[in-house]
C-alpha positions in Angstrom: 0.0 0.0 0.0 1.2 3.5 -0.8 1.9 6.2 1.8 -1.4 7.3 3.3 -0.4 10.9 3.0 0.1 10.9 -0.7 -2.1 8.3 -2.6 -0.9 7.5 -6.1 -2.3 5.2 -8.7 -0.9 1.7 -8.7 1.8 0.9 -11.2 0.7 -1.1 -14.3 1.5 -4.8 -14.2 2.0 -7.0 -17.3 2.1 -4.1 -19.9 4.0 -0.9 -20.5 1.3 1.5 -19.2 -1.1 1.7 -22.1 -3.3 4.3 -20.4 -5.3 7.4 -21.3 -3.2 10.2 -19.8 -5.7 13.1 -19.6 -6.8 15.7 -17.1 -9.7 18.0 -16.8 -9.5 21.5 -18.1 -12.1 24.3 -18.6 -13.8 24.5 -21.9 -14.2 27.7 -23.9 -17.8 28.7 -23.3 -19.7 32.0 -24.0 -23.0 33.2 -22.5 -25.7 31.4 -24.4 -27.9 34.5 -24.7 -25.3 36.0 -27.1 -25.9 33.0 -29.3 -29.6 33.6 -29.1 -29.0 37.2 -30.3 -26.9 35.9 -33.1 -29.6 33.4 -34.2 -32.1 36.3 -34.1 -29.8 38.3 -36.4 -29.6 35.3 -38.8 -33.3 35.1 -38.9 -33.5 38.8 -39.8 -30.9 38.2 -42.4 -32.8 35.3 -43.9 -36.0 37.4 -44.1 -34.1 40.2 -46.0 -32.3 37.6 -48.2 -35.6 36.0 -49.2 -36.7 39.3 -50.7 -33.6 39.4 -53.0 -32.3 36.0 -53.9 -33.0 32.5 -52.5 -29.3 31.4 -52.4 -28.6 34.1 -49.9 -30.7 32.2 -47.4 -28.2 29.4 -47.0 -25.3 31.2 -45.1 -27.5 32.6 -42.3 -29.4 29.3 -42.1 -26.2 27.2 -41.7 -24.9 29.6 -39.1 -28.2 29.4 -37.2 -28.1 25.6 -37.2 -24.5 25.5 -36.0 -25.2 28.0 -33.3 -28.3 26.3 -32.1 -26.7 22.8 -32.0 -23.8 24.2 -29.9 -25.9 25.5 -27.1 -25.8 23.6 -23.8 -27.6 23.9 -20.5 -25.6 22.9 -17.4 -27.6 22.4 -14.2 -26.1 22.5 -10.6 -24.3 19.3 -9.8 -23.8 18.5 -13.5 -21.0 19.1 -16.0 -20.7 19.0 -19.7 -17.6 17.2 -21.2 -16.9 18.7 -24.7 -15.3 16.7 -27.4 -14.4 18.1 -30.9 -13.9 15.5 -33.6 -12.5 12.9 -31.1 -10.4 15.5 -29.2 -11.2 16.5 -25.6 -11.4 20.3 -25.5 -12.6 20.9 -22.0 -15.4 20.7 -19.4 -18.1 23.2 -18.6 -18.6 23.2 -14.9 -20.4 26.5 -14.2 -24.2 26.1 -14.1 -26.1 28.1 -16.7 -26.8 28.6 -20.4 -23.7 28.3 -22.5 -22.5 28.5 -26.1 -19.6 26.2 -26.8 -17.6 25.3 -29.8 -19.8 24.2 -32.8 -19.7 20.6 -34.2 -18.8 19.2 -30.8 -20.2 16.2 -28.9 -21.2 16.9 -25.3 -21.5 14.3 -22.5 -23.1 15.0 -19.2 -21.2 13.9 -16.1 -22.6 14.3 -12.6 -20.3 15.6 -9.9 -22.9 15.1 -7.1 -21.9 13.0 -4.0 -23.1 9.5 -4.4 -23.1 6.4 -2.3 -23.7 2.7 -2.6 -23.4 -0.4 -0.4 -21.2 -3.3 -1.5 -22.4 -6.8 -1.7 -22.2 -9.0 1.5 -18.8 -10.6 0.9 -17.6 -13.8 2.4 -13.9 -13.7 3.2 -11.4 -15.2 5.6 -10.0 -12.8 8.2 -6.4 -12.8 9.3 -7.0 -15.8 11.6 -8.6 -17.8 8.8 -12.1 -17.5 10.1 -14.8 -17.0 7.4 -16.7 -13.7 8.0 -19.3 -11.8 6.1 -18.6 -8.1 5.6 -20.1 -5.2 3.6 -19.3 -1.5 3.4 -20.9 1.8 2.4 -18.8 3.9 0.0 -19.4 7.6 -0.4 -17.8 9.0 -3.5 -17.8 11.9 -6.0 -16.4 12.5 -9.5 -13.4 14.9 -9.2 -11.9 14.8 -12.7 -14.6 14.5 -15.4 -12.0 13.9 -18.1 -10.5 10.9 -16.4 -13.9 9.5 -15.5 -15.1 9.8 -19.1 -12.0 8.7 -21.1 -9.6 6.8 -18.7 -12.0 4.0 -17.8 -14.9 2.3 -19.7 -17.5 2.7 -17.1 -16.6 4.6 -13.9 -19.7 3.4 -12.0 -18.8 -0.2 -12.5 -15.1 0.5 -11.9 -15.7 2.1 -8.5 -18.0 -0.7 -7.5 -15.6 -3.5 -8.4 -12.5 -1.8 -6.9 -14.4 -1.0 -3.7 -15.2 -4.7 -3.2 -11.6 -5.7 -4.1 -10.2 -3.3 -1.5 -12.8 -4.5 1.1 -11.6 -8.1 0.6 -8.0 -7.1 1.0 -8.5 -5.1 4.2 -10.8 -7.8 5.7 -8.1 -10.5 5.2 -5.5 -8.2 6.8 -7.2 -8.0 10.2 -8.7 -10.5 12.6 -12.4 -10.4 13.4 -11.7 -10.0 17.1 -8.5 -9.5 19.0 -8.7 -11.2 22.4 -5.4 -9.8 23.6 -6.4 -6.1 22.8 -2.8 -5.6 21.5 -3.7 -4.9 17.9 -6.5 -3.9 15.5 -9.5 -6.0 14.7 -12.5 -5.7 12.4 -14.9 -5.5 15.3 -12.9 -3.6 17.9 -11.1 -1.1 15.7 -13.9 0.1 13.3 -12.6 3.6 12.8 -9.0 2.3 12.0 -10.3 -0.3 9.6 -12.6 2.2 7.9 -9.7 4.7 7.5 -7.5 2.0 6.0 -10.3 0.9 3.7 -11.0 4.5 2.5 -7.3 5.0 1.7 -7.1 1.8 -0.3 -10.3 2.4 -2.2 -9.1 6.0 -3.0 -5.8 4.7 -4.4 -7.5 2.1 -6.6 -10.1 4.6 -8.1 -7.7 7.5 -8.6 -7.1 6.6 -12.2 -10.9 7.1 -12.9 -10.9 10.6 -11.5 -13.0 9.7 -8.5 -12.6 11.0 -5.0 -13.6 8.9 -2.0 -15.5 10.9 0.7 -16.0 8.2 3.3 -16.1 4.4 3.6 -17.9 2.8 6.6 -18.4 -0.9 7.4 -22.2 -1.6 7.3 -22.3 -5.3 8.0 -19.9 -7.6 9.9 -20.6 -11.1 11.2 -19.2 -14.5 11.3 -20.2 -16.9 8.5 -23.2 -19.0 9.4 -21.1 -22.2 9.6 -19.0 -21.0 12.5 -21.4 -18.4 14.0 -22.6 -20.8 16.8 -19.0 -21.9 17.7 -17.8 -18.3 17.8 -20.8 -17.2 19.9 -19.9 -19.9 22.5 -16.3 -18.7 22.5 -17.4 -15.1 23.0 -19.8 -16.2 25.8 -16.9 -18.1 27.5 -14.6 -15.1 27.2 -17.3 -12.9 28.8 -17.8 -15.4 31.6 -14.1 -15.5 32.3 -13.8 -11.7 32.3 -16.8 -11.4 34.6 -15.4 -14.0 37.0 -12.0 -12.2 37.0 -13.7 -9.0 38.0 -15.7 -10.7 40.7 -12.6 -12.4 42.2 -10.7 -9.1 42.1 -13.5 -7.3 43.9 -13.9 -10.2 46.5 -10.2 -10.1 47.3 -10.4 -6.4 47.9 -13.4 -6.8 50.2 -11.8 -9.6 52.2 -8.6 -7.5 52.7 -10.7 -4.5 53.8 -12.7 -6.7 56.3 -9.5 -8.2 57.8 -7.8 -4.8 58.1 -10.9 -3.2 59.7 -11.2 -6.1 62.2 -7.5 -5.8 63.1 -7.6 -2.0 63.5 -10.7 -2.0 65.6 -9.6 -4.9 67.8 -13.0 -6.5 67.5 -11.6 -10.1 67.6 -8.2 -11.7 67.5 -7.9 -14.5 65.0 -5.0 -16.9 64.6 -3.8 -18.1 61.2 -6.2 -21.1 61.1 -9.3 -19.0 61.9 -8.2 -16.2 59.5 -7.8 -18.7 56.7 -11.3 -20.2 57.5 -12.8 -16.7 57.5 -11.1 -15.8 54.2 -12.4 -19.1 52.7 -15.9 -18.4 53.9 -15.9 -14.8 52.6 -14.6 -15.9 49.2 -17.3 -18.5 48.9 -20.0 -16.0 49.8 -18.7 -13.3 47.6 -17.9 -15.4 44.5 -20.8 -17.9 44.6 -23.5 -17.9 42.0 -26.3 -18.7 44.6 -27.0 -16.7 47.8 -25.4 -18.5 50.8 -27.5 -20.2 53.6 -26.5 -18.8 57.0 -25.4 -21.2 59.7 -25.6 -20.0 63.3 -22.8 -21.3 65.5 -24.1 -21.6 69.1 -20.9 -23.1 70.5 -17.5 -21.7 70.9 -15.3 -20.4 68.2 -13.4 -23.7 67.9 -16.4 -26.1 67.8 
């Protein structure tokens, strides 16, 4: 993976870089209402020419047709990629009514923010456990020239590359880290999402697409191991709870013995102290409430 601070497109493998090297640039565009005035002047010229000779109608008629066919309306969130006889001449980004170069082909490209959810992929995590994972990708076209000419279909390109990056990131991390020493898919969601966003951004850079955000939307063990993993998680939870209970019980026993010794309530030898500690630990750590037993004899009977 490249340096996260400076994402670059991956180097070509298996060929000598047969790519479309192109970048977006502004197209020459004039206010469309000037073209409307020109068309109106051509209409007046045709009316005057009709009174003299019919062949004089053709020049203003041709000019009117060329001007009308070169008008383009750009709405907010949309752009118009202009191509002149196979050559990219620029992109009109400003919303409005524009007059561009005649005899050009225009293609609309949306620059609105879009999002989609990947399919639920079944992959093996870093520990080899099969998991199901999916992510939501928020993206936007940043370079309309690259998205139009560098790839065949940038919609499909972003979708496939996002799933490929998701598979790679999922196989690089374990589902759960019991030692809490590293990252995991379940416990380090923000870290995994950031790594996934960087990798998707690197992969789609060639298509002129900018990744806004990537978030994991679904994460679960595969059905064939879900029950076993659930039992393991339950066992881990029980062990953690027991450890907490024992830790608290030891503290309470220490506090009880120290308070008895400080107050001089009763003097206990080592045998009776050990018996008291045993009884307190049973009471504090037991699952069921204890049944009290009243000793009516002496301390040693």
